[in-house]
N, CA, C and O atoms as a GROMACS GRO file, in nm:
protein
  460
    1MET      N    1  -2.468  10.423  20.271
    1MET     CA    2  -2.374  10.441  20.372
    1MET      C    3  -2.252  10.397  20.337
    1MET      O    4  -2.252  10.315  20.246
    2SER      N    5  -2.151  10.427  20.380
    2SER     CA    6  -1.993  10.369  20.360
    2SER      C    7  -1.994  10.295  20.452
    2SER      O    8  -2.084  10.289  20.536
    3ASP      N    9  -1.882  10.221  20.451
    3ASP     CA   10  -1.831  10.094  20.539
    3ASP      C   11  -1.778  10.175  20.667
    3ASP      O   12  -1.798  10.130  20.780
    4ALA      N   13  -1.717  10.285  20.649
    4ALA     CA   14  -1.647  10.376  20.769
    4ALA      C   15  -1.759  10.431  20.848
    4ALA      O   16  -1.753  10.420  20.970
    5HIS      N   17  -1.869  10.494  20.788
    5HIS     CA   18  -1.964  10.556  20.839
    5HIS      C   19  -2.069  10.452  20.939
    5HIS      O   20  -2.116  10.479  21.050
    6GLU      N   21  -2.084  10.337  20.864
    6GLU     CA   22  -2.162  10.252  20.938
    6GLU      C   23  -2.069  10.178  21.084
    6GLU      O   24  -2.128  10.128  21.180
    7GLN      N   25  -1.930  10.184  21.074
    7GLN     CA   26  -1.862  10.140  21.168
    7GLN      C   27  -1.846  10.248  21.270
    7GLN      O   28  -1.824  10.216  21.387
    8ILE      N   29  -1.854  10.358  21.239
    8ILE     CA   30  -1.872  10.481  21.322
    8ILE      C   31  -2.004  10.480  21.399
    8ILE      O   32  -2.004  10.498  21.521
    9GLU      N   33  -2.107  10.462  21.338
    9GLU     CA   34  -2.237  10.460  21.410
    9GLU      C   35  -2.237  10.328  21.495
    9GLU      O   36  -2.301  10.335  21.600
   10LYS      N   37  -2.180  10.216  21.469
   10LYS     CA   38  -2.209  10.100  21.550
   10LYS      C   39  -2.120  10.118  21.701
   10LYS      O   40  -2.154  10.071  21.810
   11LEU      N   41  -1.988  10.205  21.666
   11LEU     CA   42  -1.917  10.225  21.781
   11LEU      C   43  -1.977  10.349  21.856
   11LEU      O   44  -1.950  10.365  21.975
   12ARG      N   45  -2.036  10.414  21.807
   12ARG     CA   46  -2.119  10.532  21.876
   12ARG      C   47  -2.226  10.478  21.962
   12ARG      O   48  -2.247  10.528  22.073
   13LEU      N   49  -2.306  10.362  21.908
   13LEU     CA   50  -2.401  10.299  21.981
   13LEU      C   51  -2.347  10.232  22.115
   13LEU      O   52  -2.401  10.240  22.225
   14GLU      N   53  -2.226  10.164  22.083
   14GLU     CA   54  -2.167  10.108  22.212
   14GLU      C   55  -2.130  10.196  22.286
   14GLU      O   56  -2.132  10.167  22.406
   15LEU      N   57  -2.083  10.328  22.252
   15LEU     CA   58  -2.048  10.406  22.363
   15LEU      C   59  -2.164  10.453  22.441
   15LEU      O   60  -2.161  10.446  22.564
   16ARG      N   61  -2.281  10.508  22.368
   16ARG     CA   62  -2.407  10.542  22.433
   16ARG      C   63  -2.462  10.422  22.529
   16ARG      O   64  -2.522  10.448  22.634
   17ARG      N   65  -2.442  10.308  22.492
   17ARG     CA   66  -2.508  10.209  22.585
   17ARG      C   67  -2.456  10.221  22.721
   17ARG      O   68  -2.530  10.205  22.818
   18GLY      N   69  -2.330  10.249  22.733
   18GLY     CA   70  -2.241  10.239  22.859
   18GLY      C   71  -2.284  10.376  22.932
   18GLY      O   72  -2.268  10.387  23.053
   19ILE      N   73  -2.328  10.461  22.868
   19ILE     CA   74  -2.389  10.584  22.963
   19ILE      C   75  -2.525  10.604  23.002
   19ILE      O   76  -2.554  10.680  23.094
   20VAL      N   77  -2.624  10.532  22.929
   20VAL     CA   78  -2.753  10.566  22.945
   20VAL      C   79  -2.802  10.508  23.098
   20VAL      O   80  -2.895  10.566  23.153
   21VAL      N   81  -2.747  10.409  23.155
   21VAL     CA   82  -2.784  10.406  23.303
   21VAL      C   83  -2.756  10.481  23.377
   21VAL      O   84  -2.830  10.502  23.472
   22LEU      N   85  -2.630  10.554  23.361
   22LEU     CA   86  -2.585  10.656  23.439
   22LEU      C   87  -2.650  10.758  23.435
   22LEU      O   88  -2.693  10.805  23.540
   23ALA      N   89  -2.676  10.825  23.302
   23ALA     CA   90  -2.786  10.918  23.246
   23ALA      C   91  -2.938  10.941  23.322
   23ALA      O   92  -2.995  11.039  23.369
   24VAL      N   93  -2.973  10.788  23.307
   24VAL     CA   94  -3.112  10.778  23.361
   24VAL      C   95  -3.114  10.789  23.518
   24VAL      O   96  -3.193  10.868  23.569
   25LEU      N   97  -3.026  10.710  23.601
   25LEU     CA   98  -3.014  10.718  23.718
   25LEU      C   99  -3.000  10.874  23.780
   25LEU      O  100  -3.074  10.914  23.870
   26SER      N  101  -2.887  10.964  23.712
   26SER     CA  102  -2.878  11.076  23.752
   26SER      C  103  -2.989  11.152  23.751
   26SER      O  104  -2.977  11.249  23.825
   27GLN      N  105  -3.099  11.145  23.690
   27GLN     CA  106  -3.207  11.218  23.668
   27GLN      C  107  -3.342  11.170  23.754
   27GLN      O  108  -3.450  11.228  23.745
   28MET      N  109  -3.323  11.077  23.821
   28MET     CA  110  -3.427  11.017  23.888
   28MET      C  111  -3.448  11.082  24.050
   28MET      O  112  -3.525  11.017  24.121
   29GLU      N  113  -3.408  11.163  24.091
   29GLU     CA  114  -3.407  11.227  24.228
   29GLU      C  115  -3.564  11.256  24.240
   29GLU      O  116  -3.628  11.224  24.341
   30THR      N  117  -3.612  11.311  24.145
   30THR     CA  118  -3.767  11.351  24.132
   30THR      C  119  -3.816  11.243  24.064
   30THR      O  120  -3.739  11.179  23.992
   31ALA      N  121  -3.923  11.213  24.074
   31ALA     CA  122  -4.011  11.086  24.032
   31ALA      C  123  -4.034  11.169  23.897
   31ALA      O  124  -4.038  11.292  23.891
   32GLN      N  125  -4.048  11.076  23.788
   32GLN     CA  126  -4.062  11.084  23.644
   32GLN      C  127  -4.125  10.952  23.599
   32GLN      O  128  -4.106  10.841  23.650
   33TYR      N  129  -4.221  10.988  23.470
   33TYR     CA  130  -4.257  10.895  23.403
   33TYR      C  131  -4.174  10.857  23.275
   33TYR      O  132  -4.093  10.945  23.247
   34GLY      N  133  -4.175  10.778  23.211
   34GLY     CA  134  -4.107  10.749  23.085
   34GLY      C  135  -4.063  10.870  22.997
   34GLY      O  136  -3.952  10.911  22.966
   35TYR      N  137  -4.213  10.923  22.962
   35TYR     CA  138  -4.202  11.010  22.842
   35TYR      C  139  -4.134  11.152  22.904
   35TYR      O  140  -4.070  11.217  22.821
   36SER      N  141  -4.139  11.189  22.995
   36SER     CA  142  -4.113  11.313  23.082
   36SER      C  143  -3.939  11.304  23.066
   36SER      O  144  -3.859  11.390  23.029
   37LEU      N  145  -3.921  11.187  23.102
   37LEU     CA  146  -3.783  11.160  23.118
   37LEU      C  147  -3.698  11.164  22.978
   37LEU      O  148  -3.584  11.208  22.963
   38ILE      N  149  -3.779  11.112  22.888
   38ILE     CA  150  -3.719  11.106  22.753
   38ILE      C  151  -3.715  11.254  22.697
   38ILE      O  152  -3.626  11.282  22.617
   39GLN      N  153  -3.793  11.334  22.729
   39GLN     CA  154  -3.807  11.454  22.715
   39GLN      C  155  -3.693  11.554  22.759
   39GLN      O  156  -3.637  11.639  22.690
   40SER      N  157  -3.672  11.522  22.888
   40SER     CA  158  -3.564  11.615  23.002
   40SER      C  159  -3.433  11.561  22.940
   40SER      O  160  -3.352  11.649  22.908
   41LEU      N  161  -3.398  11.438  22.920
   41LEU     CA  162  -3.276  11.388  22.886
   41LEU      C  163  -3.242  11.460  22.736
   41LEU      O  164  -3.136  11.520  22.714
   42ALA      N  165  -3.347  11.444  22.640
   42ALA     CA  166  -3.341  11.517  22.500
   42ALA      C  167  -3.307  11.673  22.506
   42ALA      O  168  -3.231  11.727  22.426
   43GLU      N  169  -3.365  11.731  22.597
   43GLU     CA  170  -3.327  11.888  22.612
   43GLU      C  171  -3.201  11.893  22.648
   43GLU      O  172  -3.139  11.993  22.612
   44GLU      N  173  -3.127  11.784  22.730
   44GLU     CA  174  -2.977  11.792  22.751
   44GLU      C  175  -2.891  11.753  22.687
   44GLU      O  176  -2.771  11.756  22.717
   45GLY      N  177  -2.959  11.692  22.548
   45GLY     CA  178  -2.876  11.651  22.443
   45GLY      C  179  -2.853  11.508  22.426
   45GLY      O  180  -2.778  11.465  22.338
   46LEU      N  181  -2.922  11.422  22.518
   46LEU     CA  182  -2.912  11.262  22.510
   46LEU      C  183  -3.054  11.233  22.468
   46LEU      O  184  -3.154  11.250  22.539
   47GLU      N  185  -3.053  11.183  22.334
   47GLU     CA  186  -3.167  11.136  22.277
   47GLU      C  187  -3.175  10.980  22.301
   47GLU      O  188  -3.087  10.902  22.264
   48ILE      N  189  -3.295  10.943  22.370
   48ILE     CA  190  -3.306  10.810  22.402
   48ILE      C  191  -3.427  10.752  22.351
   48ILE      O  192  -3.528  10.820  22.369
   49GLU      N  193  -3.443  10.622  22.281
   49GLU     CA  194  -3.574  10.594  22.219
   49GLU      C  195  -3.660  10.517  22.315
   49GLU      O  196  -3.607  10.440  22.395
   50GLU      N  197  -3.804  10.533  22.310
   50GLU     CA  198  -3.887  10.457  22.396
   50GLU      C  199  -3.854  10.299  22.422
   50GLU      O  200  -3.861  10.239  22.530
   51GLY      N  201  -3.815  10.247  22.291
   51GLY     CA  202  -3.790  10.103  22.301
   51GLY      C  203  -3.668  10.089  22.389
   51GLY      O  204  -3.663   9.979  22.443
   52THR      N  205  -3.587  10.155  22.414
   52THR     CA  206  -3.447  10.154  22.481
   52THR      C  207  -3.489  10.180  22.629
   52THR      O  208  -3.461  10.094  22.712
   53LEU      N  209  -3.558  10.299  22.668
   53LEU     CA  210  -3.591  10.354  22.801
   53LEU      C  211  -3.658  10.262  22.888
   53LEU      O  212  -3.606  10.216  22.989
   54TYR      N  213  -3.805  10.228  22.836
   54TYR     CA  214  -3.889  10.149  22.902
   54TYR      C  215  -3.823  10.029  22.941
   54TYR      O  216  -3.804  10.021  23.063
   55PRO      N  217  -3.787   9.942  22.877
   55PRO     CA  218  -3.706   9.832  22.926
   55PRO      C  219  -3.594   9.828  23.025
   55PRO      O  220  -3.569   9.733  23.100
   56LEU      N  221  -3.531   9.938  23.016
   56LEU     CA  222  -3.410   9.999  23.104
   56LEU      C  223  -3.497  10.017  23.260
   56LEU      O  224  -3.472   9.948  23.360
   57LEU      N  225  -3.589  10.113  23.254
   57LEU     CA  226  -3.658  10.143  23.370
   57LEU      C  227  -3.700  10.013  23.448
   57LEU      O  228  -3.672   9.994  23.567
   58ARG      N  229  -3.768   9.928  23.370
   58ARG     CA  230  -3.826   9.806  23.440
   58ARG      C  231  -3.703   9.722  23.481
   58ARG      O  232  -3.706   9.663  23.589
   59ARG      N  233  -3.585   9.712  23.394
   59ARG     CA  234  -3.464   9.647  23.474
   59ARG      C  235  -3.406   9.702  23.585
   59ARG      O  236  -3.377   9.628  23.679
   60LEU      N  237  -3.382   9.838  23.591
   60LEU     CA  238  -3.358   9.909  23.719
   60LEU      C  239  -3.417   9.878  23.834
   60LEU      O  240  -3.359   9.856  23.940
   61GLU      N  241  -3.574   9.875  23.808
   61GLU     CA  242  -3.664   9.867  23.914
   61GLU      C  243  -3.640   9.726  23.967
   61GLU      O  244  -3.635   9.703  24.088
   62LYS      N  245  -3.627   9.640  23.880
   62LYS     CA  246  -3.617   9.489  23.925
   62LYS      C  247  -3.470   9.469  23.987
   62LYS      O  248  -3.441   9.370  24.054
   63GLN      N  249  -3.388   9.563  23.959
   63GLN     CA  250  -3.236   9.551  24.042
   63GLN      C  251  -3.262   9.606  24.178
   63GLN      O  252  -3.197   9.579  24.278
   64GLY      N  253  -3.361   9.681  24.169
   64GLY     CA  254  -3.396   9.754  24.313
   64GLY      C  255  -3.326   9.892  24.293
   64GLY      O  256  -3.305   9.953  24.398
   65LEU      N  257  -3.293   9.940  24.199
   65LEU     CA  258  -3.214  10.077  24.178
   65LEU      C  259  -3.312  10.216  24.170
   65LEU      O  260  -3.287  10.333  24.201
   66LEU      N  261  -3.444  10.146  24.110
   66LEU     CA  262  -3.555  10.256  24.108
   66LEU      C  263  -3.673  10.172  24.176
   66LEU      O  264  -3.687  10.051  24.192
   67ILE      N  265  -3.754  10.286  24.210
   67ILE     CA  266  -3.895  10.252  24.280
   67ILE      C  267  -4.014  10.301  24.213
   67ILE      O  268  -4.006  10.422  24.196
   68SER      N  269  -4.132  10.244  24.166
   68SER     CA  270  -4.234  10.295  24.120
   68SER      C  271  -4.352  10.319  24.172
   68SER      O  272  -4.376  10.244  24.267
   69GLU      N  273  -4.436  10.395  24.148
   69GLU     CA  274  -4.589  10.402  24.175
   69GLU      C  275  -4.687  10.439  24.069
   69GLU      O  276  -4.644  10.523  23.990
   70TRP      N  277  -4.782  10.405  24.053
   70TRP     CA  278  -4.892  10.454  23.982
   70TRP      C  279  -4.941  10.587  24.019
   70TRP      O  280  -4.951  10.615  24.138
   71ASP      N  281  -4.976  10.677  23.920
   71ASP     CA  282  -5.039  10.777  23.948
   71ASP      C  283  -5.190  10.763  23.852
   71ASP      O  284  -5.176  10.766  23.729
   72THR      N  285  -5.295  10.753  23.894
   72THR     CA  286  -5.429  10.715  23.843
   72THR      C  287  -5.519  10.838  23.861
   72THR      O  288  -5.636  10.837  23.824
   73GLY      N  289  -5.453  10.959  23.926
   73GLY     CA  290  -5.532  11.069  23.908
   73GLY      C  291  -5.565  11.136  23.792
   73GLY      O  292  -5.654  11.220  23.796
   74GLU      N  293  -5.503  11.109  23.682
   74GLU     CA  294  -5.529  11.169  23.553
   74GLU      C  295  -5.605  11.085  23.502
   74GLU      O  296  -5.643  10.979  23.551
   75SER      N  297  -5.635  11.141  23.377
   75SER     CA  298  -5.726  11.047  23.259
   75SER      C  299  -5.651  10.928  23.223
   75SER      O  300  -5.704  10.817  23.223
   76ARG      N  301  -5.538  10.946  23.195
   76ARG     CA  302  -5.444  10.829  23.171
   76ARG      C  303  -5.337  10.796  23.280
   76ARG      O  304  -5.238  10.864  23.305
   77PRO      N  305  -5.376  10.679  23.339
   77PRO     CA  306  -5.255  10.640  23.462
   77PRO      C  307  -5.099  10.628  23.396
   77PRO      O  308  -5.071  10.566  23.293
   78ARG      N  309  -5.018  10.694  23.471
   78ARG     CA  310  -4.878  10.696  23.459
   78ARG      C  311  -4.811  10.618  23.568
   78ARG      O  312  -4.855  10.612  23.682
   79LYS      N  313  -4.708  10.561  23.529
   79LYS     CA  314  -4.592  10.495  23.625
   79LYS      C  315  -4.500  10.593  23.660
   79LYS      O  316  -4.442  10.644  23.565
   80TYR      N  317  -4.472  10.630  23.764
   80TYR     CA  318  -4.380  10.726  23.806
   80TYR      C  319  -4.263  10.639  23.861
   80TYR      O  320  -4.289  10.543  23.934
   81TYR      N  321  -4.128  10.673  23.825
   81TYR     CA  322  -4.016  10.609  23.890
   81TYR      C  323  -3.920  10.724  23.964
   81TYR      O  324  -3.907  10.839  23.922
   82ARG      N  325  -3.867  10.679  24.061
   82ARG     CA  326  -3.774  10.754  24.128
   82ARG      C  327  -3.651  10.670  24.191
   82ARG      O  328  -3.667  10.551  24.220
   83ILE      N  329  -3.533  10.735  24.210
   83ILE     CA  330  -3.404  10.648  24.249
   83ILE      C  331  -3.435  10.592  24.381
   83ILE      O  332  -3.498  10.663  24.459
   84SER      N  333  -3.395  10.461  24.422
   84SER     CA  334  -3.431  10.418  24.564
   84SER      C  335  -3.290  10.458  24.628
   84SER      O  336  -3.197  10.512  24.568
   85ASP      N  337  -3.295  10.416  24.778
   85ASP     CA  338  -3.169  10.437  24.837
   85ASP      C  339  -3.054  10.357  24.801
   85ASP      O  340  -2.944  10.412  24.806
   86MET      N  341  -3.063  10.230  24.764
   86MET     CA  342  -2.958  10.164  24.691
   86MET      C  343  -2.925  10.225  24.556
   86MET      O  344  -2.810  10.232  24.513
   87GLY      N  345  -3.032  10.271  24.492
   87GLY     CA  346  -3.000  10.319  24.343
   87GLY      C  347  -2.883  10.469  24.376
   87GLY      O  348  -2.784  10.505  24.311
   88ASN      N  349  -2.936  10.521  24.483
   88ASN     CA  350  -2.820  10.640  24.500
   88ASN      C  351  -2.699  10.624  24.554
   88ASN      O  352  -2.616  10.715  24.554
   89ASP      N  353  -2.677  10.507  24.605
   89ASP     CA  354  -2.532  10.439  24.635
   89ASP      C  355  -2.473  10.393  24.502
   89ASP      O  356  -2.359  10.426  24.469
   90VAL      N  357  -2.547  10.323  24.434
   90VAL     CA  358  -2.476  10.287  24.318
   90VAL      C  359  -2.470  10.392  24.223
   90VAL      O  360  -2.375  10.383  24.145
   91LEU      N  361  -2.548  10.491  24.207
   91LEU     CA  362  -2.511  10.625  24.140
   91LEU      C  363  -2.375  10.700  24.186
   91LEU      O  364  -2.281  10.733  24.113
   92LYS      N  365  -2.386  10.717  24.303
   92LYS     CA  366  -2.253  10.784  24.362
   92LYS      C  367  -2.138  10.700  24.320
   92LYS      O  368  -2.047  10.760  24.264
   93THR      N  369  -2.123  10.548  24.341
   93THR     CA  370  -2.013  10.477  24.253
   93THR      C  371  -1.993  10.497  24.105
   93THR      O  372  -1.889  10.506  24.039
   94LEU      N  373  -2.135  10.504  24.067
   94LEU     CA  374  -2.084  10.505  23.901
   94LEU      C  375  -2.034  10.638  23.858
   94LEU      O  376  -1.957  10.649  23.762
   95ILE      N  377  -2.082  10.753  23.936
   95ILE     CA  378  -2.042  10.889  23.906
   95ILE      C  379  -1.878  10.882  23.911
   95ILE      O  380  -1.805  10.920  23.819
   96ALA      N  381  -1.834  10.828  24.034
   96ALA     CA  382  -1.691  10.838  24.071
   96ALA      C  383  -1.614  10.763  23.955
   96ALA      O  384  -1.511  10.808  23.905
   97ASP      N  385  -1.674  10.640  23.916
   97ASP     CA  386  -1.628  10.565  23.817
   97ASP      C  387  -1.583  10.639  23.692
   97ASP      O  388  -1.476  10.639  23.631
   98TRP      N  389  -1.699  10.703  23.672
   98TRP     CA  390  -1.714  10.782  23.520
   98TRP      C  391  -1.611  10.891  23.536
   98TRP      O  392  -1.530  10.901  23.444
   99ASN      N  393  -1.599  10.977  23.640
   99ASN     CA  394  -1.481  11.077  23.650
   99ASN      C  395  -1.357  11.013  23.640
   99ASN      O  396  -1.270  11.064  23.569
  100ASP      N  397  -1.331  10.892  23.709
  100ASP     CA  398  -1.204  10.833  23.683
  100ASP      C  399  -1.190  10.802  23.531
  100ASP      O  400  -1.087  10.833  23.472
  101THR      N  401  -1.288  10.744  23.471
  101THR     CA  402  -1.252  10.699  23.335
  101THR      C  403  -1.261  10.815  23.248
  101THR      O  404  -1.198  10.804  23.142
  102VAL      N  405  -1.332  10.935  23.269
  102VAL     CA  406  -1.297  11.049  23.179
  102VAL      C  407  -1.152  11.121  23.201
  102VAL      O  408  -1.100  11.185  23.111
  103ALA      N  409  -1.086  11.103  23.343
  103ALA     CA  410  -0.972  11.140  23.357
  103ALA      C  411  -0.871  11.072  23.281
  103ALA      O  412  -0.784  11.132  23.217
  104VAL      N  413  -0.882  10.934  23.287
  104VAL     CA  414  -0.801  10.852  23.212
  104VAL      C  415  -0.782  10.869  23.051
  104VAL      O  416  -0.678  10.870  22.985
  105MET      N  417  -0.910  10.881  23.011
  105MET     CA  418  -0.923  10.901  22.877
  105MET      C  419  -0.873  11.045  22.827
  105MET      O  420  -0.817  11.059  22.718
  106ASN      N  421  -0.895  11.133  22.900
  106ASN     CA  422  -0.836  11.274  22.854
  106ASN      C  423  -0.684  11.252  22.864
  106ASN      O  424  -0.613  11.295  22.772
  107ARG      N  425  -0.628  11.190  22.968
  107ARG     CA  426  -0.472  11.160  22.974
  107ARG      C  427  -0.444  11.083  22.846
  107ARG      O  428  -0.345  11.127  22.788
  108LEU      N  429  -0.504  10.980  22.784
  108LEU     CA  430  -0.491  10.911  22.677
  108LEU      C  431  -0.482  11.003  22.552
  108LEU      O  432  -0.384  11.015  22.478
  109LEU      N  433  -0.603  11.068  22.542
  109LEU     CA  434  -0.648  11.123  22.422
  109LEU      C  435  -0.570  11.289  22.425
  109LEU      O  436  -0.550  11.347  22.318
  110LEU      N  437  -0.545  11.330  22.510
  110LEU     CA  438  -0.495  11.479  22.499
  110LEU      C  439  -0.333  11.461  22.537
  110LEU      O  440  -0.250  11.541  22.492
  111GLY      N  441  -0.299  11.362  22.613
  111GLY     CA  442  -0.154  11.342  22.661
  111GLY      C  443  -0.123  11.463  22.764
  111GLY      O  444  -0.208  11.503  22.844
  112GLU      N  445   0.006  11.518  22.752
  112GLU     CA  446   0.043  11.579  22.844
  112GLU      C  447  -0.024  11.741  22.853
  112GLU      O  448  -0.005  11.819  22.946
  113GLN      N  449  -0.113  11.767  22.722
  113GLN     CA  450  -0.200  11.886  22.733
  113GLN      C  451  -0.305  11.902  22.842
  113GLN      O  452  -0.363  12.007  22.871
  114ASN      N  453  -0.320  11.790  22.895
  114ASN     CA  454  -0.412  11.774  23.015
  114ASN      C  455  -0.354  11.822  23.134
  114ASN      O  456  -0.414  11.889  23.218
  115ASP      N  457  -0.249  11.790  23.141
  115ASP     CA  458  -0.151  11.780  23.290
  115ASP      C  459  -0.164  11.933  23.330
  115ASP      O  460  -0.110  11.976  23.431
   0.00000   0.00000   0.00000
């Protein structure tokens, strides 16, 4: 792998880290367990590894942005997460911030083409 390719991959990883929280919160209106969330995000084009998602879900729950409950009705118990009221408030703010950032980046990258 060339140095340029390695650098691009590192930079892509940095960009992705910044959007994973927003992506996860945006999908949590309906309760989901980790694997179903991985699948639904992948279907939309955002691949997330289990080793990234599960610690993130626990952290967001600890921060009060998600709430969880166990479903033991199936043969294999599953922990379902959904967004909390505070998580909804945070999501709304993050969406506004995201939209502002996208607008700025479009102006920077596209110049007057975007006006």
